[in-house]
Steps between C-alpha positions, in 0.01 A plus 500: 500500500122462521484351147794273581324366805171458311671291225676275751176450693326382182694175515655484849181500712332152520152622414636679195761263379482520118822317412502200280788278393575598135846355449733295713551686833324812358173621646306773319174684538254511219471830311250638747328835484685644805836444337370608155381825667852560639638439146258766372566753774873494430473514116539885478813488713669232300389657173684821606798309614553310170385782284209325322135444556434170678174308537463278806491129410516290811633479861577204714708409809741212508674318787801302386591231752852355564648334198268675262634672192352720228639349188665732244233608250384799302178688582216486256547763229170679590640593842671841476608523867513261790543618860626275783438637850669300777262441798764380741618714793849369540786518244593140407781380286432264214166651373660693206316525168711452184482671159692354217736751338629275221343634185588173308293294748215757522475523116529127439211285380468321833144446615424805717332295772712188488596407857871531580599716208871467442620817676834516674543663846754746361257614225264650758441824684364431851247716684462453875163417653497779758218604736345841422612484144375407155638363177350668198575297194427646149450204271689652204719361383366173625764311702515176694435564865437296815709354769833335447501352850228328711359654816727423798378271774303662784415781267191616301479760228173694511426728206215702362512491119328763276484468128425787260424500124 
């Protein structure tokens, strides 16, 4: 809980606000040492969890504002594991993260980072964005992932992201 509060205070307090608009309706911190240190501290735990040695790459926090959407994309191949840690307190509908389960789409020659990759709603597995939880995503096989729906009005999606190689 102490680390959770520390991360939120990095961008929620006025004197510390490190958020910058990176994409439409998405605010992100830079890859600052405090968040990279958290990424490093948790590396042994996630290494044990996924069963392979992980090296910390980068950590950042993101606040997705109403109407924002993380387009379906694939992670860079050098990322072995990505961890999403919700920083919200309340459980809110509509913040689910989608992972494409259609092997034909995932194995196609579509540009990995092309916005709005052609993924159907029914071709996805959805993971809820729950407080006091984490999504640990092993990037093998590489699949399209992101959000099939935009953030609902009067809602924000706050997430700590940790990447490991």
